[in-house]
PQR file of N, CA, C, O and H, with PARSE charges and radii, in Angstrom:
ATOM      1  N   ALA A   1    -109.592  31.573  14.243 -0.4000 1.5000
ATOM      2  CA  ALA A   1    -110.295  32.826  14.427 -0.0000 2.0000
ATOM      3  C   ALA A   1    -110.225  33.616  13.129  0.5500 1.7000
ATOM      4  O   ALA A   1    -109.232  33.564  12.402 -0.5500 1.4000
ATOM      5  N   VAL A   2    -111.286  34.340  12.855 -0.4000 1.5000
ATOM      6  CA  VAL A   2    -111.344  35.197  11.679 -0.0000 2.0000
ATOM      7  C   VAL A   2    -111.533  36.630  12.166  0.5500 1.7000
ATOM      8  O   VAL A   2    -112.494  36.929  12.874 -0.5500 1.4000
ATOM      9  H   VAL A   2    -112.093  34.383  13.445  0.4000 1.0000
ATOM     10  N   GLU A   3    -110.621  37.505  11.788 -0.4000 1.5000
ATOM     11  CA  GLU A   3    -110.703  38.918  12.157 -0.0000 2.0000
ATOM     12  C   GLU A   3    -111.260  39.682  10.966  0.5500 1.7000
ATOM     13  O   GLU A   3    -110.738  39.584   9.855 -0.5500 1.4000
ATOM     14  H   GLU A   3    -109.840  37.262  11.213  0.4000 1.0000
ATOM     15  N   CYS A   4    -112.328  40.444  11.204 -0.4000 1.5000
ATOM     16  CA  CYS A   4    -112.983  41.187  10.126 -0.0000 2.0000
ATOM     17  C   CYS A   4    -113.054  42.674  10.451  0.5500 1.7000
ATOM     18  O   CYS A   4    -113.031  43.079  11.613 -0.5500 1.4000
ATOM     19  H   CYS A   4    -112.752  40.523  12.106  0.4000 1.0000
ATOM     20  N   ARG A   5    -113.139  43.470   9.396 -0.4000 1.5000
ATOM     21  CA  ARG A   5    -113.367  44.905   9.524 -0.0000 2.0000
ATOM     22  C   ARG A   5    -114.770  45.164   8.971  0.5500 1.7000
ATOM     23  O   ARG A   5    -115.111  44.679   7.892 -0.5500 1.4000
ATOM     24  H   ARG A   5    -113.157  43.140   8.452  0.4000 1.0000
ATOM     25  N   LEU A   6    -115.575  45.918   9.697 -0.4000 1.5000
ATOM     26  CA  LEU A   6    -116.935  46.222   9.272 -0.0000 2.0000
ATOM     27  C   LEU A   6    -116.906  47.126   8.049  0.5500 1.7000
ATOM     28  O   LEU A   6    -116.305  48.200   8.069 -0.5500 1.4000
ATOM     29  H   LEU A   6    -115.298  46.312  10.574  0.4000 1.0000
ATOM     30  N   VAL A   7    -117.564  46.679   6.981 -0.4000 1.5000
ATOM     31  CA  VAL A   7    -117.650  47.456   5.751 -0.0000 2.0000
ATOM     32  C   VAL A   7    -118.960  48.227   5.723  0.5500 1.7000
ATOM     33  O   VAL A   7    -118.980  49.417   5.409 -0.5500 1.4000
ATOM     34  H   VAL A   7    -118.052  45.806   6.964  0.4000 1.0000
ATOM     35  N   SER A   8    -120.063  47.541   6.054 -0.4000 1.5000
ATOM     36  CA  SER A   8    -121.361  48.216   6.084 -0.0000 2.0000
ATOM     37  C   SER A   8    -122.306  47.465   7.014  0.5500 1.7000
ATOM     38  O   SER A   8    -122.137  46.274   7.276 -0.5500 1.4000
ATOM     39  H   SER A   8    -120.046  46.574   6.310  0.4000 1.0000
ATOM     40  N   TYR A   9    -123.307  48.196   7.505 -0.4000 1.5000
ATOM     41  CA  TYR A   9    -124.323  47.609   8.374 -0.0000 2.0000
ATOM     42  C   TYR A   9    -125.657  48.244   8.038  0.5500 1.7000
ATOM     43  O   TYR A   9    -125.778  49.468   8.022 -0.5500 1.4000
ATOM     44  H   TYR A   9    -123.445  49.164   7.292  0.4000 1.0000
ATOM     45  N   ASP A  10    -126.668  47.413   7.767 -0.4000 1.5000
ATOM     46  CA  ASP A  10    -128.017  47.876   7.464 -0.0000 2.0000
ATOM     47  C   ASP A  10    -128.881  47.655   8.700  0.5500 1.7000
ATOM     48  O   ASP A  10    -129.201  46.516   9.040 -0.5500 1.4000
ATOM     49  H   ASP A  10    -126.569  46.418   7.780  0.4000 1.0000
ATOM     50  N   ARG A  11    -129.258  48.740   9.370 -0.4000 1.5000
ATOM     51  CA  ARG A  11    -130.043  48.633  10.607 -0.0000 2.0000
ATOM     52  C   ARG A  11    -131.410  47.985  10.370  0.5500 1.7000
ATOM     53  O   ARG A  11    -131.923  47.280  11.239 -0.5500 1.4000
ATOM     54  H   ARG A  11    -128.997  49.665   9.094  0.4000 1.0000
ATOM     55  N   GLU A  12    -131.994  48.223   9.204 -0.4000 1.5000
ATOM     56  CA  GLU A  12    -133.329  47.696   8.917 -0.0000 2.0000
ATOM     57  C   GLU A  12    -133.342  46.170   8.838  0.5500 1.7000
ATOM     58  O   GLU A  12    -134.228  45.523   9.396 -0.5500 1.4000
ATOM     59  H   GLU A  12    -131.577  48.796   8.498  0.4000 1.0000
ATOM     60  N   SER A  13    -132.367  45.602   8.150 -0.4000 1.5000
ATOM     61  CA  SER A  13    -132.326  44.144   7.979 -0.0000 2.0000
ATOM     62  C   SER A  13    -131.349  43.465   8.942  0.5500 1.7000
ATOM     63  O   SER A  13    -131.293  42.237   9.011 -0.5500 1.4000
ATOM     64  H   SER A  13    -131.647  46.127   7.696  0.4000 1.0000
ATOM     65  N   CYS A  14    -130.580  44.266   9.683 -0.4000 1.5000
ATOM     66  CA  CYS A  14    -129.518  43.759  10.575 -0.0000 2.0000
ATOM     67  C   CYS A  14    -128.437  43.015   9.788  0.5500 1.7000
ATOM     68  O   CYS A  14    -127.735  42.169  10.342 -0.5500 1.4000
ATOM     69  H   CYS A  14    -130.625  45.264   9.627  0.4000 1.0000
ATOM     70  N   ARG A  15    -128.306  43.325   8.517 -0.4000 1.5000
ATOM     71  CA  ARG A  15    -127.299  42.686   7.666 -0.0000 2.0000
ATOM     72  C   ARG A  15    -125.994  43.460   7.769  0.5500 1.7000
ATOM     73  O   ARG A  15    -125.962  44.684   7.647 -0.5500 1.4000
ATOM     74  H   ARG A  15    -128.877  44.012   8.067  0.4000 1.0000
ATOM     75  N   LEU A  16    -124.928  42.720   7.996 -0.4000 1.5000
ATOM     76  CA  LEU A  16    -123.628  43.373   8.012 -0.0000 2.0000
ATOM     77  C   LEU A  16    -122.714  42.718   7.000  0.5500 1.7000
ATOM     78  O   LEU A  16    -122.825  41.525   6.718 -0.5500 1.4000
ATOM     79  H   LEU A  16    -124.954  41.725   8.095  0.4000 1.0000
ATOM     80  N   VAL A  17    -121.816  43.508   6.462 -0.4000 1.5000
ATOM     81  CA  VAL A  17    -120.823  43.038   5.502 -0.0000 2.0000
ATOM     82  C   VAL A  17    -119.461  43.356   6.097  0.5500 1.7000
ATOM     83  O   VAL A  17    -119.202  44.479   6.529 -0.5500 1.4000
ATOM     84  H   VAL A  17    -121.725  44.477   6.690  0.4000 1.0000
ATOM     85  N   GLY A  18    -118.604  42.359   6.112 -0.4000 1.5000
ATOM     86  CA  GLY A  18    -117.271  42.553   6.662 -0.0000 2.0000
ATOM     87  C   GLY A  18    -116.200  42.156   5.673  0.5500 1.7000
ATOM     88  O   GLY A  18    -116.446  41.385   4.746 -0.5500 1.4000
ATOM     89  H   GLY A  18    -118.815  41.447   5.761  0.4000 1.0000
ATOM     90  N   GLU A  19    -115.016  42.687   5.877 -0.4000 1.5000
ATOM     91  CA  GLU A  19    -113.847  42.335   5.078 -0.0000 2.0000
ATOM     92  C   GLU A  19    -112.908  41.531   5.972  0.5500 1.7000
ATOM     93  O   GLU A  19    -112.522  41.995   7.046 -0.5500 1.4000
ATOM     94  H   GLU A  19    -114.817  43.314   6.630  0.4000 1.0000
ATOM     95  N   ILE A  20    -112.541  40.333   5.536 -0.4000 1.5000
ATOM     96  CA  ILE A  20    -111.626  39.508   6.317 -0.0000 2.0000
ATOM     97  C   ILE A  20    -110.234  40.122   6.227  0.5500 1.7000
ATOM     98  O   ILE A  20    -109.705  40.339   5.137 -0.5500 1.4000
ATOM     99  H   ILE A  20    -112.855  39.957   4.664  0.4000 1.0000
ATOM    100  N   VAL A  21    -109.645  40.400   7.404 -0.4000 1.5000
ATOM    101  CA  VAL A  21    -108.315  41.009   7.429 -0.0000 2.0000
ATOM    102  C   VAL A  21    -107.254  40.080   8.011  0.5500 1.7000
ATOM    103  O   VAL A  21    -106.060  40.314   7.822 -0.5500 1.4000
ATOM    104  H   VAL A  21    -110.075  40.224   8.289  0.4000 1.0000
ATOM    105  N   ASN A  22    -107.676  39.022   8.720 -0.4000 1.5000
ATOM    106  CA  ASN A  22    -106.701  38.089   9.288 -0.0000 2.0000
ATOM    107  C   ASN A  22    -107.403  36.784   9.640  0.5500 1.7000
ATOM    108  O   ASN A  22    -108.549  36.784  10.091 -0.5500 1.4000
ATOM    109  H   ASN A  22    -108.645  38.832   8.873  0.4000 1.0000
ATOM    110  N   VAL A  23    -106.705  35.675   9.430 -0.4000 1.5000
ATOM    111  CA  VAL A  23    -107.199  34.357   9.812 -0.0000 2.0000
ATOM    112  C   VAL A  23    -106.065  33.658  10.546  0.5500 1.7000
ATOM    113  O   VAL A  23    -104.924  33.662  10.083 -0.5500 1.4000
ATOM    114  H   VAL A  23    -105.774  35.675   9.064  0.4000 1.0000
ATOM    115  N   CYS A  24    -106.375  33.061  11.688 -0.4000 1.5000
ATOM    116  CA  CYS A  24    -105.346  32.306  12.406 -0.0000 2.0000
ATOM    117  C   CYS A  24    -105.973  31.039  12.983  0.5500 1.7000
ATOM    118  O   CYS A  24    -107.169  30.993  13.271 -0.5500 1.4000
ATOM    119  H   CYS A  24    -107.301  33.058  12.065  0.4000 1.0000
ATOM    120  N   ALA A  25    -105.144  30.019  13.142 -0.4000 1.5000
ATOM    121  CA  ALA A  25    -105.612  28.735  13.668 -0.0000 2.0000
ATOM    122  C   ALA A  25    -104.523  28.125  14.532  0.5500 1.7000
ATOM    123  O   ALA A  25    -103.334  28.333  14.288 -0.5500 1.4000
ATOM    124  H   ALA A  25    -104.172  30.055  12.908  0.4000 1.0000
ATOM    125  N   ASP A  26    -104.929  27.381  15.528 -0.4000 1.5000
ATOM    126  CA  ASP A  26    -103.987  26.668  16.375 -0.0000 2.0000
ATOM    127  C   ASP A  26    -103.293  25.592  15.540  0.5500 1.7000
ATOM    128  O   ASP A  26    -103.922  24.966  14.687 -0.5500 1.4000
ATOM    129  H   ASP A  26    -105.895  27.213  15.726  0.4000 1.0000
ATOM    130  N   GLU A  27    -102.014  25.381  15.782 -0.4000 1.5000
ATOM    131  CA  GLU A  27    -101.249  24.399  15.008 -0.0000 2.0000
ATOM    132  C   GLU A  27    -101.818  22.991  15.111  0.5500 1.7000
ATOM    133  O   GLU A  27    -101.580  22.168  14.227 -0.5500 1.4000
ATOM    134  H   GLU A  27    -101.504  25.890  16.475  0.4000 1.0000
ATOM    135  N   SER A  28    -102.562  22.699  16.168 -0.4000 1.5000
ATOM    136  CA  SER A  28    -103.115  21.351  16.356 -0.0000 2.0000
ATOM    137  C   SER A  28    -104.178  20.993  15.322  0.5500 1.7000
ATOM    138  O   SER A  28    -104.519  19.819  15.180 -0.5500 1.4000
ATOM    139  H   SER A  28    -102.756  23.368  16.886  0.4000 1.0000
ATOM    140  N   VAL A  29    -104.717  21.989  14.587 -0.4000 1.5000
ATOM    141  CA  VAL A  29    -105.740  21.698  13.578 -0.0000 2.0000
ATOM    142  C   VAL A  29    -105.192  21.794  12.156  0.5500 1.7000
ATOM    143  O   VAL A  29    -105.960  21.758  11.194 -0.5500 1.4000
ATOM    144  H   VAL A  29    -104.440  22.943  14.702  0.4000 1.0000
ATOM    145  N   LEU A  30    -103.874  21.914  12.014 -0.4000 1.5000
ATOM    146  CA  LEU A  30    -103.260  22.010  10.689 -0.0000 2.0000
ATOM    147  C   LEU A  30    -102.778  20.651  10.202  0.5500 1.7000
ATOM    148  O   LEU A  30    -102.400  19.786  10.992 -0.5500 1.4000
ATOM    149  H   LEU A  30    -103.250  21.943  12.795  0.4000 1.0000
ATOM    150  N   ASN A  31    -102.801  20.481   8.863 -0.4000 1.5000
ATOM    151  CA  ASN A  31    -102.261  19.254   8.274 -0.0000 2.0000
ATOM    152  C   ASN A  31    -100.768  19.434   7.997  0.5500 1.7000
ATOM    153  O   ASN A  31    -100.185  20.451   8.374 -0.5500 1.4000
ATOM    154  H   ASN A  31    -103.108  21.183   8.221  0.4000 1.0000
ATOM    155  N   ALA A  32    -100.158  18.462   7.347 -0.4000 1.5000
ATOM    156  CA  ALA A  32     -98.717  18.500   7.077 -0.0000 2.0000
ATOM    157  C   ALA A  32     -98.325  19.657   6.160  0.5500 1.7000
ATOM    158  O   ALA A  32     -97.177  20.102   6.182 -0.5500 1.4000
ATOM    159  H   ALA A  32    -100.632  17.637   7.041  0.4000 1.0000
ATOM    160  N   GLN A  33     -99.273  20.149   5.350 -0.4000 1.5000
ATOM    161  CA  GLN A  33     -99.000  21.265   4.445 -0.0000 2.0000
ATOM    162  C   GLN A  33     -99.292  22.622   5.094  0.5500 1.7000
ATOM    163  O   GLN A  33     -99.158  23.659   4.444 -0.5500 1.4000
ATOM    164  H   GLN A  33    -100.205  19.788   5.332  0.4000 1.0000
ATOM    165  N   GLY A  34     -99.689  22.620   6.366 -0.4000 1.5000
ATOM    166  CA  GLY A  34     -99.977  23.869   7.066 -0.0000 2.0000
ATOM    167  C   GLY A  34    -101.356  24.425   6.803  0.5500 1.7000
ATOM    168  O   GLY A  34    -101.630  25.579   7.134 -0.5500 1.4000
ATOM    169  H   GLY A  34     -99.797  21.778   6.894  0.4000 1.0000
ATOM    170  N   LYS A  35    -102.236  23.623   6.212 -0.4000 1.5000
ATOM    171  CA  LYS A  35    -103.610  24.051   5.938 -0.0000 2.0000
ATOM    172  C   LYS A  35    -104.541  23.467   6.991  0.5500 1.7000
ATOM    173  O   LYS A  35    -104.247  22.434   7.592 -0.5500 1.4000
ATOM    174  H   LYS A  35    -102.013  22.685   5.943  0.4000 1.0000
ATOM    175  N   ILE A  36    -105.674  24.142   7.208 -0.4000 1.5000
ATOM    176  CA  ILE A  36    -106.636  23.664   8.199 -0.0000 2.0000
ATOM    177  C   ILE A  36    -107.235  22.342   7.740  0.5500 1.7000
ATOM    178  O   ILE A  36    -107.697  22.220   6.605 -0.5500 1.4000
ATOM    179  H   ILE A  36    -105.913  24.981   6.719  0.4000 1.0000
ATOM    180  N   ASP A  37    -107.224  21.359   8.623 -0.4000 1.5000
ATOM    181  CA  ASP A  37    -107.812  20.042   8.384 -0.0000 2.0000
ATOM    182  C   ASP A  37    -109.183  20.031   9.060  0.5500 1.7000
ATOM    183  O   ASP A  37    -109.257  20.014  10.289 -0.5500 1.4000
ATOM    184  H   ASP A  37    -106.849  21.458   9.545  0.4000 1.0000
ATOM    185  N   PRO A  38    -110.286  20.041   8.270 -0.5600 1.5000
ATOM    186  CA  PRO A  38    -111.623  20.082   8.868  0.2800 2.0000
ATOM    187  C   PRO A  38    -111.891  18.955   9.858  0.5500 1.7000
ATOM    188  O   PRO A  38    -112.628  19.148  10.825 -0.5500 1.4000
ATOM    189  N   ALA A  39    -111.307  17.785   9.633 -0.4000 1.5000
ATOM    190  CA  ALA A  39    -111.518  16.666  10.560 -0.0000 2.0000
ATOM    191  C   ALA A  39    -110.902  16.965  11.923  0.5500 1.7000
ATOM    192  O   ALA A  39    -111.437  16.546  12.950 -0.5500 1.4000
ATOM    193  H   ALA A  39    -110.708  17.628   8.848  0.4000 1.0000
ATOM    194  N   LYS A  40    -109.786  17.685  11.940 -0.4000 1.5000
ATOM    195  CA  LYS A  40    -109.158  18.065  13.206 -0.0000 2.0000
ATOM    196  C   LYS A  40    -109.868  19.261  13.836  0.5500 1.7000
ATOM    197  O   LYS A  40    -110.007  19.331  15.057 -0.5500 1.4000
ATOM    198  H   LYS A  40    -109.352  18.025  11.106  0.4000 1.0000
ATOM    199  N   LEU A  41    -110.310  20.188  13.013 -0.4000 1.5000
ATOM    200  CA  LEU A  41    -110.972  21.395  13.505 -0.0000 2.0000
ATOM    201  C   LEU A  41    -112.363  21.095  14.046  0.5500 1.7000
ATOM    202  O   LEU A  41    -112.776  21.649  15.065 -0.5500 1.4000
ATOM    203  H   LEU A  41    -110.197  20.131  12.021  0.4000 1.0000
ATOM    204  N   ARG A  42    -113.085  20.205  13.350 -0.4000 1.5000
ATOM    205  CA  ARG A  42    -114.461  19.860  13.702 -0.0000 2.0000
ATOM    206  C   ARG A  42    -115.353  21.096  13.833  0.5500 1.7000
ATOM    207  O   ARG A  42    -115.927  21.338  14.895 -0.5500 1.4000
ATOM    208  H   ARG A  42    -112.749  19.755  12.523  0.4000 1.0000
ATOM    209  N   PRO A  43    -115.472  21.886  12.748 -0.5600 1.5000
ATOM    210  CA  PRO A  43    -116.286  23.099  12.815  0.2800 2.0000
ATOM    211  C   PRO A  43    -117.753  22.768  13.058  0.5500 1.7000
ATOM    212  O   PRO A  43    -118.240  21.707  12.669 -0.5500 1.4000
ATOM    213  N   VAL A  44    -118.441  23.689  13.702 -0.4000 1.5000
ATOM    214  CA  VAL A  44    -119.847  23.512  14.062 -0.0000 2.0000
ATOM    215  C   VAL A  44    -120.677  24.505  13.264  0.5500 1.7000
ATOM    216  O   VAL A  44    -120.297  25.666  13.112 -0.5500 1.4000
ATOM    217  H   VAL A  44    -118.046  24.551  14.019  0.4000 1.0000
ATOM    218  N   SER A  45    -121.821  24.038  12.751 -0.4000 1.5000
ATOM    219  CA  SER A  45    -122.744  24.928  12.058 -0.0000 2.0000
ATOM    220  C   SER A  45    -124.121  24.811  12.694  0.5500 1.7000
ATOM    221  O   SER A  45    -124.444  23.809  13.331 -0.5500 1.4000
ATOM    222  H   SER A  45    -122.130  23.094  12.874  0.4000 1.0000
ATOM    223  N   LEU A  46    -124.926  25.851  12.510 -0.4000 1.5000
ATOM    224  CA  LEU A  46    -126.281  25.886  13.059 -0.0000 2.0000
ATOM    225  C   LEU A  46    -127.274  25.416  12.012  0.5500 1.7000
ATOM    226  O   LEU A  46    -127.239  25.876  10.870 -0.5500 1.4000
ATOM    227  H   LEU A  46    -124.664  26.665  11.992  0.4000 1.0000
ATOM    228  N   ASP A  47    -128.156  24.506  12.390 -0.4000 1.5000
ATOM    229  CA  ASP A  47    -129.285  24.081  11.564 -0.0000 2.0000
ATOM    230  C   ASP A  47    -130.521  24.715  12.187  0.5500 1.7000
ATOM    231  O   ASP A  47    -131.118  24.131  13.091 -0.5500 1.4000
ATOM    232  H   ASP A  47    -128.184  24.133  13.317  0.4000 1.0000
ATOM    233  N   PRO A  48    -130.925  25.915  11.716 -0.5600 1.5000
ATOM    234  CA  PRO A  48    -132.032  26.617  12.356  0.2800 2.0000
ATOM    235  C   PRO A  48    -133.386  25.936  12.170  0.5500 1.7000
ATOM    236  O   PRO A  48    -134.297  26.159  12.967 -0.5500 1.4000
ATOM    237  N   MET A  49    -133.532  25.120  11.143 -0.4000 1.5000
ATOM    238  CA  MET A  49    -134.809  24.439  10.911 -0.0000 2.0000
ATOM    239  C   MET A  49    -135.073  23.372  11.966  0.5500 1.7000
ATOM    240  O   MET A  49    -136.225  23.102  12.304 -0.5500 1.4000
ATOM    241  H   MET A  49    -132.792  24.939  10.496  0.4000 1.0000
ATOM    242  N   ASN A  50    -134.013  22.768  12.483 -0.4000 1.5000
ATOM    243  CA  ASN A  50    -134.158  21.707  13.480 -0.0000 2.0000
ATOM    244  C   ASN A  50    -133.604  22.098  14.845  0.5500 1.7000
ATOM    245  O   ASN A  50    -133.477  21.256  15.734 -0.5500 1.4000
ATOM    246  H   ASN A  50    -133.077  22.987  12.208  0.4000 1.0000
ATOM    247  N   ASN A  51    -133.272  23.385  15.010 -0.4000 1.5000
ATOM    248  CA  ASN A  51    -132.716  23.878  16.277 -0.0000 2.0000
ATOM    249  C   ASN A  51    -131.585  22.986  16.764  0.5500 1.7000
ATOM    250  O   ASN A  51    -131.593  22.507  17.898 -0.5500 1.4000
ATOM    251  H   ASN A  51    -133.375  24.069  14.288  0.4000 1.0000
ATOM    252  N   ALA A  52    -130.609  22.770  15.879 -0.4000 1.5000
ATOM    253  CA  ALA A  52    -129.515  21.857  16.208 -0.0000 2.0000
ATOM    254  C   ALA A  52    -128.190  22.420  15.719  0.5500 1.7000
ATOM    255  O   ALA A  52    -128.137  23.201  14.769 -0.5500 1.4000
ATOM    256  H   ALA A  52    -130.603  23.159  14.958  0.4000 1.0000
ATOM    257  N   TYR A  53    -127.129  22.007  16.385 -0.4000 1.5000
ATOM    258  CA  TYR A  53    -125.770  22.291  15.937 -0.0000 2.0000
ATOM    259  C   TYR A  53    -125.214  21.015  15.322  0.5500 1.7000
ATOM    260  O   TYR A  53    -125.393  19.926  15.868 -0.5500 1.4000
ATOM    261  H   TYR A  53    -127.171  21.373  17.157  0.4000 1.0000
ATOM    262  N   LEU A  54    -124.542  21.151  14.187 -0.4000 1.5000
ATOM    263  CA  LEU A  54    -124.000  20.003  13.476 -0.0000 2.0000
ATOM    264  C   LEU A  54    -122.492  20.147  13.327  0.5500 1.7000
ATOM    265  O   LEU A  54    -121.991  21.245  13.083 -0.5500 1.4000
ATOM    266  H   LEU A  54    -124.397  22.035  13.744  0.4000 1.0000
ATOM    267  N   VAL A  55    -121.772  19.051  13.473 -0.4000 1.5000
ATOM    268  CA  VAL A  55    -120.335  19.051  13.243 -0.0000 2.0000
ATOM    269  C   VAL A  55    -120.096  18.836  11.758  0.5500 1.7000
ATOM    270  O   VAL A  55    -120.654  17.915  11.161 -0.5500 1.4000
ATOM    271  H   VAL A  55    -122.178  18.159  13.672  0.4000 1.0000
ATOM    272  N   VAL A  56    -119.273  19.677  11.166 -0.4000 1.5000
ATOM    273  CA  VAL A  56    -118.952  19.610   9.746 -0.0000 2.0000
ATOM    274  C   VAL A  56    -117.611  18.901   9.590  0.5500 1.7000
ATOM    275  O   VAL A  56    -116.747  19.020  10.459 -0.5500 1.4000
ATOM    276  H   VAL A  56    -118.820  20.425  11.651  0.4000 1.0000
ATOM    277  N   GLY A  57    -117.427  18.171   8.503 -0.4000 1.5000
ATOM    278  CA  GLY A  57    -116.116  17.577   8.302 -0.0000 2.0000
ATOM    279  C   GLY A  57    -116.056  16.423   7.328  0.5500 1.7000
ATOM    280  O   GLY A  57    -114.975  16.112   6.826 -0.5500 1.4000
ATOM    281  H   GLY A  57    -118.128  18.074   7.797  0.4000 1.0000
ATOM    282  N   GLU A  58    -117.174  15.771   7.038 -0.4000 1.5000
ATOM    283  CA  GLU A  58    -117.144  14.622   6.135 -0.0000 2.0000
ATOM    284  C   GLU A  58    -117.045  15.088   4.689  0.5500 1.7000
ATOM    285  O   GLU A  58    -117.827  15.936   4.257 -0.5500 1.4000
ATOM    286  H   GLU A  58    -118.052  16.023   7.445  0.4000 1.0000
ATOM    287  N   LYS A  59    -116.100  14.547   3.944 -0.4000 1.5000
ATOM    288  CA  LYS A  59    -115.961  14.875   2.529 -0.0000 2.0000
ATOM    289  C   LYS A  59    -117.066  14.164   1.758  0.5500 1.7000
ATOM    290  O   LYS A  59    -117.271  12.960   1.911 -0.5500 1.4000
ATOM    291  H   LYS A  59    -115.465  13.858   4.295  0.4000 1.0000
ATOM    292  N   VAL A  60    -117.777  14.932   0.923 -0.4000 1.5000
ATOM    293  CA  VAL A  60    -118.868  14.350   0.148 -0.0000 2.0000
ATOM    294  C   VAL A  60    -118.645  14.466  -1.355  0.5500 1.7000
ATOM    295  O   VAL A  60    -119.461  13.975  -2.135 -0.5500 1.4000
ATOM    296  H   VAL A  60    -117.610  15.910   0.799  0.4000 1.0000
ATOM    297  N   GLY A  61    -117.555  15.106  -1.776 -0.4000 1.5000
ATOM    298  CA  GLY A  61    -117.285  15.227  -3.197 -0.0000 2.0000
ATOM    299  C   GLY A  61    -116.006  15.996  -3.445  0.5500 1.7000
ATOM    300  O   GLY A  61    -115.334  16.435  -2.512 -0.5500 1.4000
ATOM    301  H   GLY A  61    -116.892  15.504  -1.142  0.4000 1.0000
ATOM    302  N   ASN A  62    -115.681  16.152  -4.719 -0.4000 1.5000
ATOM    303  CA  ASN A  62    -114.476  16.861  -5.139 -0.0000 2.0000
ATOM    304  C   ASN A  62    -114.864  18.182  -5.794  0.5500 1.7000
ATOM    305  O   ASN A  62    -115.518  18.203  -6.837 -0.5500 1.4000
ATOM    306  H   ASN A  62    -116.228  15.794  -5.477  0.4000 1.0000
ATOM    307  N   ALA A  63    -114.453  19.284  -5.168 -0.4000 1.5000
ATOM    308  CA  ALA A  63    -114.778  20.609  -5.685 -0.0000 2.0000
ATOM    309  C   ALA A  63    -114.188  20.810  -7.077  0.5500 1.7000
ATOM    310  O   ALA A  63    -113.066  20.387  -7.356 -0.5500 1.4000
ATOM    311  H   ALA A  63    -113.922  19.267  -4.321  0.4000 1.0000
ATOM    312  N   TYR A  64    -114.947  21.450  -7.928 -0.4000 1.5000
ATOM    313  CA  TYR A  64    -114.548  21.805  -9.292 -0.0000 2.0000
ATOM    314  C   TYR A  64    -114.343  20.594 -10.197  0.5500 1.7000
ATOM    315  O   TYR A  64    -113.867  20.748 -11.321 -0.5500 1.4000
ATOM    316  H   TYR A  64    -115.858  21.793  -7.700  0.4000 1.0000
ATOM    317  N   GLU A  65    -114.686  19.405  -9.738 -0.4000 1.5000
ATOM    318  CA  GLU A  65    -114.539  18.201 -10.555 -0.0000 2.0000
ATOM    319  C   GLU A  65    -115.862  17.465 -10.726  0.5500 1.7000
ATOM    320  O   GLU A  65    -116.239  17.130 -11.849 -0.5500 1.4000
ATOM    321  H   GLU A  65    -115.073  19.279  -8.824  0.4000 1.0000
ATOM    322  N   ASP A  66    -116.563  17.213  -9.643 -0.4000 1.5000
ATOM    323  CA  ASP A  66    -117.771  16.390  -9.698 -0.0000 2.0000
ATOM    324  C   ASP A  66    -118.845  16.980 -10.605  0.5500 1.7000
ATOM    325  O   ASP A  66    -119.566  16.234 -11.267 -0.5500 1.4000
ATOM    326  H   ASP A  66    -116.257  17.485  -8.731  0.4000 1.0000
ATOM    327  N   GLY A  67    -118.962  18.298 -10.647 -0.4000 1.5000
ATOM    328  CA  GLY A  67    -119.969  18.934 -11.487 -0.0000 2.0000
ATOM    329  C   GLY A  67    -119.712  18.766 -12.972  0.5500 1.7000
ATOM    330  O   GLY A  67    -120.647  18.851 -13.768 -0.5500 1.4000
ATOM    331  H   GLY A  67    -118.376  18.904 -10.109  0.4000 1.0000
ATOM    332  N   LYS A  68    -118.480  18.531 -13.361 -0.4000 1.5000
ATOM    333  CA  LYS A  68    -118.139  18.360 -14.775 -0.0000 2.0000
ATOM    334  C   LYS A  68    -118.827  17.137 -15.367  0.5500 1.7000
ATOM    335  O   LYS A  68    -119.077  17.091 -16.572 -0.5500 1.4000
ATOM    336  H   LYS A  68    -117.720  18.462 -12.714  0.4000 1.0000
ATOM    337  N   LYS A  69    -119.134  16.151 -14.539 -0.4000 1.5000
ATOM    338  CA  LYS A  69    -119.795  14.930 -15.010 -0.0000 2.0000
ATOM    339  C   LYS A  69    -121.220  15.199 -15.472  0.5500 1.7000
ATOM    340  O   LYS A  69    -121.802  14.381 -16.186 -0.5500 1.4000
ATOM    341  H   LYS A  69    -118.931  16.188 -13.561  0.4000 1.0000
ATOM    342  N   LEU A  70    -121.795  16.342 -15.073 -0.4000 1.5000
ATOM    343  CA  LEU A  70    -123.175  16.665 -15.412 -0.0000 2.0000
ATOM    344  C   LEU A  70    -123.307  17.317 -16.778  0.5500 1.7000
ATOM    345  O   LEU A  70    -124.422  17.478 -17.276 -0.5500 1.4000
ATOM    346  H   LEU A  70    -121.323  17.006 -14.494  0.4000 1.0000
ATOM    347  N   LYS A  71    -122.195  17.695 -17.394 -0.4000 1.5000
ATOM    348  CA  LYS A  71    -122.244  18.368 -18.702 -0.0000 2.0000
ATOM    349  C   LYS A  71    -122.586  17.409 -19.805  0.5500 1.7000
ATOM    350  O   LYS A  71    -122.668  17.808 -20.966 -0.5500 1.4000
ATOM    351  H   LYS A  71    -121.290  17.564 -16.989  0.4000 1.0000
TER
END
């Protein structure tokens, strides 16, 4: 769960900005280092173009490393 505090809300665009004040997770989704394991969590995202929910979790690259090969 992510607990947020409302920072601003634009009625015209319905855009809201929040500040994260607390994050908690059940121990069953943590790895040995106490960090959230996406494979255990199985987060869901919305694909609005195809009206579908997708499970997130497959690693497709290494952050901050793979892009260096393009230089």
